[in-house]
C-alpha positions, 0 to 999 in steps of 0.5 A: 891453125891460123886464128884471129882473136878479136875484141872490141873495147871503149874507154878503160876497157882496154885494161880488161883487154890486156888481162884477156890477152894475158890469159889467152897467151898463157893458155898457148894462143898463137895467132893474131889478136885484133883490138878494135877501138874508137880511142884517139891513142893506144893504151900506155901498156903498148910500150911493154910490147915489141913494136913491128909497125904503127899499131902492130906489136908482137907478144910471145907467139901472138901478133897484136893489131889495133884497129880504129873502128868508128861507128855510130853503133854500140860496139856490141852491135858491131860484132858480126860486121867486124868478125866478117871484115877480119875474115875478108881481110885475112884470107888465111884465117881458118878460125875466128874468135870474138871475146868481150874484153871482160872475159878470161881464158882458163883452159888450154887453147887446144880445147878452144881450137877443137871446140870452134872446129865443131861449128859456131861455138858459144855459151848460154846466158846467165839470165835466160839460158833457155827460152821456149819455142813459143816465147813472145820474143821468138815470135817478134824475132820471126817477123824480123827474120822475114823482113830481113829476107830470111826464113825461120829454119828452126826454134832452138830452146836456148838463148846465147851469151854473145860475149864469146862467139867462135867459128871456123871459116866454113860457118861464116854464113852465120855472121852474114845472117846476123848482119842482115838482121841487124840491118833490118832492125835498124831499117825498122827504126831499132836503136843500135846506138845503145843497149836498152836493158831497162826495157827487157820486156821488149824482144830486142834490147841488145846484140844478144837478142839479134844473135839469138834471132840469127840462130833461128834463121841459120842451119849450120853446125854449132856447139853449145856449152851451158852457163857454166862455160862462163863461170855463171854457176860459180864453177870456173873451168873454161871462161871467166866472164865478169858481168858485174858492175863496176868492173874489177879494174874500177871496183872498190873491193873494201867498200863493196865488202862493207855493204855486204857484197863479197869479192867475186871469183871472176875478179880474182881471176882478173887480178891474177891475169893482170900480173902479166905478161902485160902489166896494164894496172898501175895499182895492181898490188894495191888492188890485190891487197884490197881484194884480200882485205875484202875477203876477210871482211866478207867472212864476218860481214854479210848483207 
């Protein structure tokens, strides 16, 4: 199976991307890993990889490619564009996976391959896993679908998390719909340079809304797993999506524990994945120690 695993990172999110790569390789991933970025230089941890040519490295059974992606859009809104670009650039690719750099793989890669083979594969969101067919957002999305030249084909009752999206090549038409709606949103003056989460009453505040709208205008195959698929129910078996702020590579675990915030399971998975084969965190041992101290504090000090 010729597979592409794609992530997009900015700033120090390359530390999360390194842990994500570690988790995928440990679970048996073999194929191309593409890291889209807007940095002026590659992360220091690439020195641990076997170089092939500029921007391309080998790590066990994976080929790691770095791609500069200059764009005025927030990288979240770039997802369908870059996914489709990769399918065009690599015609031998049979499946493509997009994953945010703060997500880890916890199950054998064979499962993910089989899952993506069922159609567009994704998990439901933690905040809005279900959204009624008559929700005001859906009405607004329907108008956007029409302005993009598509038709509302269905009214799914669920709402996706766009941190993980996988599909086989034959279902790539979904990406074109997602692109079209993004362009239509921009043509109407929509802001894709940043998320507007403080305006959550609005129908579109980020790329997830456009993905959800795209599902209304598309009739292909899909396979949906609930919020538990990303560990949002504190049951971790498939993916670990650390949505907390600050991210685990920035977090002061002891300080947070003293304010009543206990260290999360997702952070524990991140620290474990950061052990290798890529060791991107220079202070990993210190962070592991502070995590353990924070666990002790959290047993007696609660908010």
